[in-house]
C-alpha positions as a Python dict, from the first residue, in 0.01 Angstrom:
ca = {
    (1, 'M'): (0, 0, 0),
    (2, 'K'): (135, -365, 18),
    (3, 'R'): (455, -223, 128),
    (4, 'L'): (284, -28, 416),
    (5, 'I'): (87, -334, 501),
    (6, 'L'): (391, -547, 534),
    (7, 'I'): (570, -264, 749),
    (8, 'G'): (256, -252, 968),
    (9, 'A'): (289, -636, 1002),
    (10, 'L'): (641, -642, 1109),
    (11, 'L'): (572, -352, 1356),
    (12, 'A'): (289, -569, 1501),
    (13, 'V'): (538, -821, 1601),
    (14, 'F'): (698, -582, 1825),
    (15, 'I'): (416, -372, 1914),
    (16, 'A'): (109, -572, 2052),
    (17, 'P'): (-186, -395, 2194),
    (18, 'N'): (-147, -538, 2540),
    (19, 'T'): (218, -499, 2591),
    (20, 'A'): (337, -177, 2444),
    (21, 'T'): (313, 15, 2758),
    (22, 'A'): (530, 128, 3047),
    (23, 'Q'): (341, -105, 3275),
    (24, 'M'): (472, -151, 3620),
    (25, 'D'): (202, -357, 3809),
    (26, 'N'): (103, -303, 4173),
    (27, 'L'): (307, 4, 4280),
    (28, 'A'): (410, 30, 4650),
    (29, 'N'): (510, 402, 4659),
    (30, 'M'): (176, 561, 4709),
    (31, 'S'): (237, 831, 4973),
    (32, 'A'): (495, 1067, 5104),
    (33, 'K'): (500, 877, 5428),
    (34, 'W'): (581, 540, 5235),
    (35, 'V'): (854, 710, 5046),
    (36, 'R'): (1033, 816, 5371),
    (37, 'A'): (986, 487, 5557),
    (38, 'N'): (920, 205, 5303),
    (39, 'A'): (702, 12, 5551),
    (40, 'R'): (339, 132, 5623),
    (41, 'N'): (126, -181, 5616),
    (42, 'A'): (90, -194, 5996),
    (43, 'A'): (97, 186, 6038),
    (44, 'T'): (-212, 331, 6239),
    (45, 'D'): (-131, 706, 6184),
    (46, 'G'): (-232, 931, 5884),
    (47, 'A'): (-496, 904, 5629),
    (48, 'D'): (-269, 723, 5381),
    (49, 'I'): (-335, 396, 5567),
    (50, 'V'): (-674, 391, 5381),
    (51, 'N'): (-445, 217, 5124),
    (52, 'Y'): (-187, 58, 5343),
    (53, 'N'): (-379, -60, 5646),
    (54, 'P'): (-760, 4, 5606),
    (55, 'A'): (-842, -231, 5919),
    (56, 'G'): (-617, 9, 6121),
    (57, 'L'): (-829, 319, 6066),
    (58, 'T'): (-1036, 274, 6392),
    (59, 'K'): (-717, 334, 6579),
    (60, 'L'): (-734, 690, 6492),
    (61, 'N'): (-890, 944, 6707),
    (62, 'D'): (-1239, 1043, 6603),
    (63, 'G'): (-1256, 1291, 6316),
    (64, 'I'): (-1220, 1348, 5952),
    (65, 'Y'): (-861, 1282, 5800),
    (66, 'V'): (-736, 1396, 5466),
    (67, 'S'): (-403, 1325, 5292),
    (68, 'L'): (-274, 1490, 4984),
    (69, 'N'): (25, 1363, 4808),
    (70, 'N'): (261, 1398, 4504),
    (71, 'Q'): (565, 1240, 4392),
    (72, 'T'): (826, 1342, 4116),
    (73, 'L'): (1013, 1061, 3956),
    (74, 'F'): (1350, 1098, 3797),
    (75, 'R'): (1426, 777, 3608),
    (76, 'K'): (1721, 676, 3392),
    (77, 'P'): (1677, 331, 3244),
    (78, 'Q'): (1945, 282, 2962),
    (79, 'H'): (2025, 2, 2747),
    (80, 'S'): (2305, -60, 2485),
    (81, 'F'): (2405, -313, 2222),
    (82, 'N'): (2644, -368, 1942),
    (83, 'L'): (2542, -479, 1584),
    (84, 'G'): (2905, -488, 1466),
    (85, 'A'): (2949, -121, 1387),
    (86, 'G'): (3002, 10, 1726),
    (87, 'E'): (2783, 38, 2049),
    (88, 'Q'): (2450, 201, 2032),
    (89, 'S'): (2307, 334, 2344),
    (90, 'F'): (1931, 457, 2423),
    (91, 'E'): (1822, 631, 2749),
    (92, 'Q'): (1487, 758, 2893),
    (93, 'D'): (1434, 1119, 2841),
    (94, 'G'): (1241, 1360, 3061),
    (95, 'I'): (1080, 1328, 3395),
    (96, 'D'): (742, 1216, 3538),
    (97, 'P'): (634, 1518, 3739),
    (98, 'L'): (292, 1396, 3886),
    (99, 'L'): (214, 1101, 4078),
    (100, 'P'): (-69, 1213, 4298),
    (101, 'S'): (-275, 1056, 4559),
    (102, 'L'): (-573, 1153, 4784),
    (103, 'Y'): (-703, 954, 5089),
    (104, 'A'): (-989, 1055, 5313),
    (105, 'A'): (-1147, 884, 5619),
    (106, 'F'): (-1399, 943, 5880),
    (107, 'K'): (-1359, 778, 6206),
    (108, 'R'): (-1616, 764, 6490),
    (109, 'N'): (-1630, 534, 6805),
    (110, 'N'): (-1560, 184, 6687),
    (111, 'W'): (-1622, 235, 6299),
    (112, 'A'): (-1466, 415, 6015),
    (113, 'V'): (-1539, 482, 5635),
    (114, 'S'): (-1274, 576, 5387),
    (115, 'S'): (-1205, 640, 5008),
    (116, 'G'): (-971, 836, 4791),
    (117, 'M'): (-781, 823, 4450),
    (118, 'Y'): (-422, 694, 4385),
    (119, 'V'): (-231, 537, 4117),
    (120, 'T'): (-193, 169, 4194),
    (121, 'G'): (-24, 50, 3879),
    (122, 'G'): (185, 214, 3615),
    (123, 'G'): (254, 563, 3712),
    (124, 'A'): (530, 653, 3454),
    (125, 'S'): (621, 684, 3095),
    (126, 'A'): (879, 520, 2872),
    (127, 'D'): (988, 800, 2653),
    (128, 'Y'): (1269, 735, 2382),
    (129, 'P'): (1258, 1002, 2128),
    (130, 'N'): (1535, 849, 1921),
    (131, 'G'): (1422, 488, 1954),
    (132, 'S'): (1543, 196, 2131),
    (133, 'V'): (1680, -157, 2064),
    (134, 'N'): (1318, -253, 1951),
    (135, 'T'): (1280, 9, 1697),
    (136, 'T'): (1643, -15, 1579),
    (137, 'L'): (1616, -399, 1498),
    (138, 'L'): (1261, -354, 1379),
    (139, 'G'): (1391, -95, 1120),
    (140, 'Y'): (1661, -297, 1018),
    (141, 'S'): (1426, -625, 985),
    (142, 'T'): (1187, -433, 796),
    (143, 'L'): (1437, -259, 564),
    (144, 'A'): (1574, -583, 463),
    (145, 'T'): (1236, -750, 394),
    (146, 'V'): (1107, -445, 180),
    (147, 'N'): (1433, -438, -23),
    (148, 'T'): (1412, -817, -96),
    (149, 'L'): (1038, -824, -190),
    (150, 'Y'): (1016, -475, -362),
    (151, 'H'): (1374, -387, -495),
    (152, 'T'): (1340, -52, -297),
    (153, 'Q'): (1705, -47, -201),
    (154, 'Y'): (1652, 164, 114),
    (155, 'T'): (1970, 227, 309),
    (156, 'A'): (1858, 400, 621),
    (157, 'V'): (1619, 387, 907),
    (158, 'K'): (1545, 728, 1056),
    (159, 'D'): (1281, 889, 1280),
    (160, 'Q'): (1286, 621, 1524),
    (161, 'S'): (1060, 680, 1838),
    (162, 'I'): (865, 515, 2103),
    (163, 'K'): (666, 673, 2389),
    (164, 'A'): (422, 494, 2615),
    (165, 'S'): (252, 568, 2951),
    (166, 'S'): (30, 353, 3177),
    (167, 'Y'): (-175, 477, 3462),
    (168, 'Y'): (-405, 263, 3670),
    (169, 'L'): (-620, 491, 3899),
    (170, 'A'): (-773, 338, 4199),
    (171, 'I'): (-1104, 460, 4384),
    (172, 'P'): (-1139, 258, 4707),
    (173, 'A'): (-1446, 248, 4936),
    (174, 'N'): (-1389, 61, 5285),
    (175, 'F'): (-1572, 15, 5602),
    (176, 'T'): (-1395, -68, 5914),
    (177, 'Y'): (-1509, -201, 6246),
    (178, 'A'): (-1359, -265, 6575),
    (179, 'L'): (-1464, -592, 6712),
    (180, 'T'): (-1263, -534, 7031),
    (181, 'E'): (-1034, -267, 7149),
    (182, 'N'): (-753, -461, 6996),
    (183, 'L'): (-893, -619, 6692),
    (184, 'S'): (-1057, -441, 6382),
    (185, 'L'): (-1175, -572, 6039),
    (186, 'S'): (-1230, -394, 5719),
    (187, 'V'): (-1416, -487, 5389),
    (188, 'G'): (-1456, -291, 5069),
    (189, 'G'): (-1348, -266, 4716),
    (190, 'R'): (-1159, -55, 4454),
    (191, 'Y'): (-1274, 68, 4127),
    (192, 'I'): (-986, 77, 3872),
    (193, 'I'): (-963, 313, 3579),
    (194, 'A'): (-668, 205, 3359),
    (195, 'N'): (-543, 437, 3083),
    (196, 'N'): (-251, 335, 2854),
    (197, 'S'): (-128, 507, 2543),
    (198, 'T'): (137, 420, 2276),
    (199, 'K'): (313, 601, 2023),
    (200, 'A'): (587, 436, 1803),
    (201, 'G'): (738, 469, 1442),
    (202, 'I'): (1011, 423, 1210),
    (203, 'T'): (1093, 566, 858),
    (204, 'L'): (1262, 386, 579),
    (205, 'A'): (1464, 620, 378),
    (206, 'E'): (1751, 697, 142),
    (207, 'S'): (1646, 459, -145),
    (208, 'L'): (1906, 407, -411),
    (209, 'V'): (1654, 369, -678),
    (210, 'G'): (1445, 685, -562),
    (211, 'A'): (1168, 514, -375),
    (212, 'P'): (983, 750, -148),
    (213, 'D'): (1033, 745, 214),
    (214, 'S'): (805, 506, 398),
    (215, 'P'): (697, 613, 729),
    (216, 'I'): (482, 388, 960),
    (217, 'S'): (356, 505, 1290),
    (218, 'I'): (123, 361, 1566),
    (219, 'D'): (-53, 622, 1787),
    (220, 'Y'): (-346, 490, 2001),
    (221, 'K'): (-497, 481, 2349),
    (222, 'N'): (-580, 147, 2533),
    (223, 'K'): (-859, 176, 2815),
    (224, 'A'): (-1013, -55, 3068),
    (225, 'R'): (-1229, -50, 3389),
    (226, 'G'): (-1249, -310, 3643),
    (227, 'F'): (-1342, -377, 4010),
    (228, 'G'): (-1181, -569, 4289),
    (229, 'G'): (-1246, -650, 4656),
    (230, 'I'): (-1040, -570, 4963),
    (231, 'V'): (-1052, -724, 5319),
    (232, 'G'): (-814, -662, 5604),
    (233, 'L'): (-741, -734, 5957),
    (234, 'N'): (-565, -520, 6219),
    (235, 'M'): (-464, -654, 6561),
    (236, 'S'): (-272, -471, 6852),
    (237, 'V'): (-112, -752, 7027),
    (238, 'N'): (-8, -533, 7312),
    (239, 'D'): (90, -164, 7382),
    (240, 'K'): (400, -199, 7174),
    (241, 'L'): (328, -437, 6878),
    (242, 'N'): (68, -391, 6604),
    (243, 'V'): (23, -646, 6321),
    (244, 'S'): (-191, -622, 6004),
    (245, 'I'): (-283, -802, 5683),
    (246, 'H'): (-506, -720, 5391),
    (247, 'Y'): (-580, -876, 5041),
    (248, 'E'): (-665, -715, 4733),
    (249, 'T'): (-836, -932, 4482),
    (250, 'K'): (-739, -959, 4102),
    (251, 'V'): (-905, -694, 3910),
    (252, 'K'): (-995, -821, 3560),
    (253, 'L'): (-896, -553, 3283),
    (254, 'E'): (-986, -601, 2930),
    (255, 'F'): (-840, -304, 2738),
    (256, 'E'): (-996, -161, 2429),
    (257, 'I'): (-819, 43, 2160),
    (258, 'E'): (-959, 384, 2081),
    (259, 'D'): (-849, 717, 1905),
    (260, 'N'): (-599, 556, 1667),
    (261, 'K'): (-417, 838, 1493),
    (262, 'G'): (-130, 645, 1375),
    (263, 'T'): (-83, 553, 993),
    (264, 'E'): (-142, 187, 1071),
    (265, 'K'): (-513, 142, 1158),
    (266, 'T'): (-579, -208, 1003),
    (267, 'L'): (-386, -401, 1270),
    (268, 'F'): (-485, -172, 1553),
    (269, 'P'): (-835, -79, 1488),
    (270, 'D'): (-1055, 118, 1730),
    (271, 'G'): (-1245, -151, 1933),
    (272, 'K'): (-977, -427, 1937),
    (273, 'K'): (-946, -579, 2269),
    (274, 'S'): (-689, -751, 2495),
    (275, 'N'): (-622, -824, 2857),
    (276, 'R'): (-385, -700, 3126),
    (277, 'D'): (-531, -781, 3463),
    (278, 'L'): (-410, -611, 3787),
    (279, 'P'): (-280, -897, 3996),
    (280, 'A'): (-418, -999, 4338),
    (281, 'A'): (-188, -907, 4633),
    (282, 'L'): (-145, -981, 4990),
    (283, 'Y'): (5, -726, 5216),
    (284, 'T'): (127, -797, 5563),
    (285, 'G'): (299, -585, 5830),
    (286, 'A'): (417, -522, 6180),
    (287, 'M'): (527, -234, 6390),
    (288, 'Y'): (704, -241, 6707),
    (289, 'R'): (757, 49, 6944),
    (290, 'F'): (1086, 9, 7138),
    (291, 'T'): (1058, 338, 7312),
    (292, 'D'): (847, 671, 7309),
    (293, 'K'): (1083, 784, 7034),
    (294, 'I'): (1178, 463, 6840),
    (295, 'T'): (947, 262, 6625),
    (296, 'A'): (1049, -24, 6382),
    (297, 'A'): (820, -167, 6086),
    (298, 'M'): (855, -453, 5880),
    (299, 'D'): (638, -527, 5555),
    (300, 'F'): (602, -829, 5334),
    (301, 'N'): (394, -801, 5007),
    (302, 'Y'): (326, -1102, 4774),
    (303, 'Y'): (200, -1031, 4424),
    (304, 'F'): (0, -1327, 4256),
    (305, 'Q'): (110, -1231, 3884),
    (306, 'Q'): (78, -1579, 3752),
    (307, 'N'): (-311, -1572, 3816),
    (308, 'A'): (-360, -1280, 3615),
    (309, 'D'): (-448, -1277, 3246),
    (310, 'W'): (-174, -1099, 3040),
    (311, 'G'): (-232, -1253, 2717),
    (312, 'T'): (-15, -1517, 2542),
    (313, 'F'): (287, -1525, 2342),
    (314, 'E'): (302, -1645, 1971),
    (315, 'N'): (423, -1975, 2093),
    (316, 'G'): (105, -2013, 2316),
    (317, 'K'): (272, -1958, 2645),
    (318, 'E'): (93, -1724, 2894),
    (319, 'V'): (269, -1392, 2967),
    (320, 'S'): (197, -1401, 3340),
    (321, 'K'): (319, -1755, 3390),
    (322, 'T'): (653, -1648, 3216),
    (323, 'A'): (671, -1348, 3455),
    (324, 'G'): (592, -1556, 3773),
    (325, 'D'): (492, -1404, 4094),
    (326, 'C'): (700, -1155, 4283),
    (327, 'Y'): (727, -1032, 4651),
    (328, 'H'): (880, -755, 4827),
    (329, 'V'): (1044, -723, 5182),
    (330, 'A'): (1057, -380, 5344),
    (331, 'L'): (1224, -247, 5677),
    (332, 'G'): (1158, 93, 5823),
    (333, 'L'): (1269, 304, 6135),
    (334, 'Y'): (1095, 601, 6281),
    (335, 'Y'): (1241, 847, 6531),
    (336, 'Q'): (1069, 1115, 6714),
    (337, 'A'): (1331, 1360, 6746),
    (338, 'L'): (1109, 1642, 6878),
    (339, 'P'): (758, 1668, 6983),
    (340, 'K'): (663, 1802, 6649),
    (341, 'L'): (937, 1639, 6433),
    (342, 'Q'): (952, 1280, 6321),
    (343, 'L'): (1240, 1152, 6121),
    (344, 'S'): (1227, 819, 5927),
    (345, 'A'): (1439, 589, 5683),
    (346, 'G'): (1362, 258, 5521),
    (347, 'C'): (1447, 28, 5247),
    (348, 'K'): (1270, -227, 5024),
    (349, 'Y'): (1393, -527, 4819),
    (350, 'I'): (1160, -669, 4544),
    (351, 'H'): (1228, -1007, 4375),
    (352, 'F'): (1065, -1099, 4034),
    (353, 'D'): (1051, -1468, 3996),
    (354, 'Y'): (1072, -1516, 3630),
    (355, 'S'): (1027, -1843, 3468),
    (356, 'D'): (1187, -1741, 3138),
    (357, 'Q'): (1295, -1367, 3167),
    (358, 'E'): (1435, -1360, 2792),
    (359, 'L'): (1086, -1465, 2669),
    (360, 'Y'): (916, -1211, 2880),
    (361, 'Y'): (1155, -952, 2729),
    (362, 'T'): (1046, -1015, 2387),
    (363, 'Q'): (757, -777, 2458),
    (364, 'M'): (780, -406, 2350),
    (365, 'G'): (845, -177, 2667),
    (366, 'T'): (1041, -420, 2864),
    (367, 'Y'): (1402, -291, 2769),
    (368, 'E'): (1239, 45, 2795),
    (369, 'A'): (1088, 24, 3129),
    (370, 'V'): (1303, -245, 3307),
    (371, 'K'): (1147, -487, 3546),
    (372, 'Y'): (1374, -704, 3752),
    (373, 'D'): (1502, -727, 4110),
    (374, 'N'): (1584, -403, 4281),
    (375, 'L'): (1656, -218, 4601),
    (376, 'N'): (1485, 94, 4713),
    (377, 'V'): (1590, 335, 5003),
    (378, 'G'): (1418, 628, 5134),
    (379, 'I'): (1461, 888, 5406),
    (380, 'G'): (1237, 1196, 5517),
    (381, 'A'): (1073, 1381, 5805),
    (382, 'G'): (727, 1459, 5919),
    (383, 'Y'): (660, 1790, 6076),
    (384, 'A'): (346, 1884, 6283),
    (385, 'V'): (269, 2241, 6182),
    (386, 'T'): (-27, 2247, 6406),
    (387, 'D'): (-224, 1980, 6586),
    (388, 'N'): (-433, 1935, 6285),
    (389, 'I'): (-180, 1974, 6009),
    (390, 'Q'): (132, 1765, 5909),
    (391, 'I'): (374, 1803, 5630),
    (392, 'D'): (596, 1513, 5508),
    (393, 'L'): (889, 1552, 5289),
    (394, 'A'): (1081, 1251, 5151),
    (395, 'L'): (1356, 1157, 4909),
    (396, 'G'): (1411, 804, 4765),
    (397, 'R'): (1639, 611, 4523),
    (398, 'T'): (1610, 277, 4373),
    (399, 'F'): (1910, 70, 4270),
    (400, 'W'): (1930, -209, 3999),
    (401, 'N'): (2237, -419, 3912),
    (402, 'D'): (2359, -394, 3560),
    (403, 'K'): (2210, -685, 3363),
    (404, 'T'): (2245, -845, 3017),
    (405, 'I'): (1953, -1006, 2857),
    (406, 'K'): (1954, -1141, 2495),
    (407, 'Y'): (1732, -964, 2244),
    (408, 'R'): (1455, -1212, 2131),
    (409, 'S'): (1651, -1501, 2253),
    (410, 'N'): (1679, -1669, 1926),
    (411, 'T'): (1902, -1394, 1771),
    (412, 'G'): (2150, -1407, 2063),
    (413, 'L'): (2211, -1032, 2065),
    (414, 'P'): (2319, -918, 2418),
    (415, 'V'): (2152, -607, 2538),
    (416, 'D'): (2324, -442, 2844),
    (417, 'I'): (2075, -290, 3065),
    (418, 'S'): (2144, -23, 3369),
    (419, 'N'): (1882, 169, 3557),
    (420, 'K'): (1848, 426, 3835),
    (421, 'A'): (1575, 618, 3965),
    (422, 'Y'): (1510, 898, 4210),
    (423, 'V'): (1177, 1031, 4371),
    (424, 'M'): (1093, 1344, 4563),
    (425, 'A'): (779, 1333, 4760),
    (426, 'L'): (549, 1588, 4941),
    (427, 'G'): (258, 1524, 5151),
    (428, 'L'): (2, 1733, 5348),
    (429, 'D'): (-209, 1564, 5616),
    (430, 'F'): (-526, 1745, 5776),
    (431, 'K'): (-756, 1649, 6065),
    (432, 'F'): (-1091, 1808, 6120),
}
């Protein structure tokens, strides 16, 4: 029993309730139209602007608008390291087939109401069935400590694994009113349902003195609920230029552990609480129509991560302050090739302003679901099947530069990271 408690304590150093997730805060890819253009903040067409430009809904014709979307993600984060006996490499397994969204709006005269459901944070899983740098070094550290204290003489670590997922579902409610023909305001809020799950484990094995294998596992769910406000403004400067801005407040999220099925229940009991707020964000955009066929768009988003409560490290430093804020810049181009066919392409660059990236990467899940500067590109098309039905198809790819980050900086072990990701998106828009 003491041995299991010790292993559990060591495991807790690596797997804390508020960090053992595939958390990727504040997603931008929340519709097929976005995937094929990367810039939607100043758009005034399609029901997905319920999310991207709620104040622009009064620019739609009167009627009911519905948008159904799904994305399939193909992600391949990989990391490798050398402990002196050759390079070890671990890679993400599987795909994320479902990242759905639903938007609905009703527009009449100079006002509109809207709602929907979409994944605003997380949206993916970290799946390493053979373990990772975290489980590997955890296993060796635990093996050495247990052998020293209990003379068990374990010689192998096996059955390493880690799997975590994170989904922040947003349900918005907005009211939009046109003050003039060219100026409209929106006000509303969003209810966040956050569901995270964590599974991880190791087994100490092959004892030279016949000690039984010692498995230790963690398997629990972490859930939170919260509410935040949304305010927006849309202005048509002239017939060619439209600009917009909207702000989403921070959503306080206090997670609570439940349904712990792992062998270690003392350190991760049902009911234990931790914080991982969804940061506030500012979204700005502009769209300019050069000709009847060509329109360009530009977005700038700023995510106020430092003001969110993400807990603290053992040294007392706040996790969010260590992460720093981040921002992204996006450019998109739309081309009306035919009366019913629109082609588009775009790119987005996101920058993470870490104050101490190596300290941030002491959390479980960071090497497994990497989070640093990257470039996304997307292409696609929208086709009007009828006057009231449109199909959007899109492909996207995200690029990261290879990077080396020391594991738990005091050890000095360099971990080489690479990543690539692809997305396929399908959208169906209806007007009634």
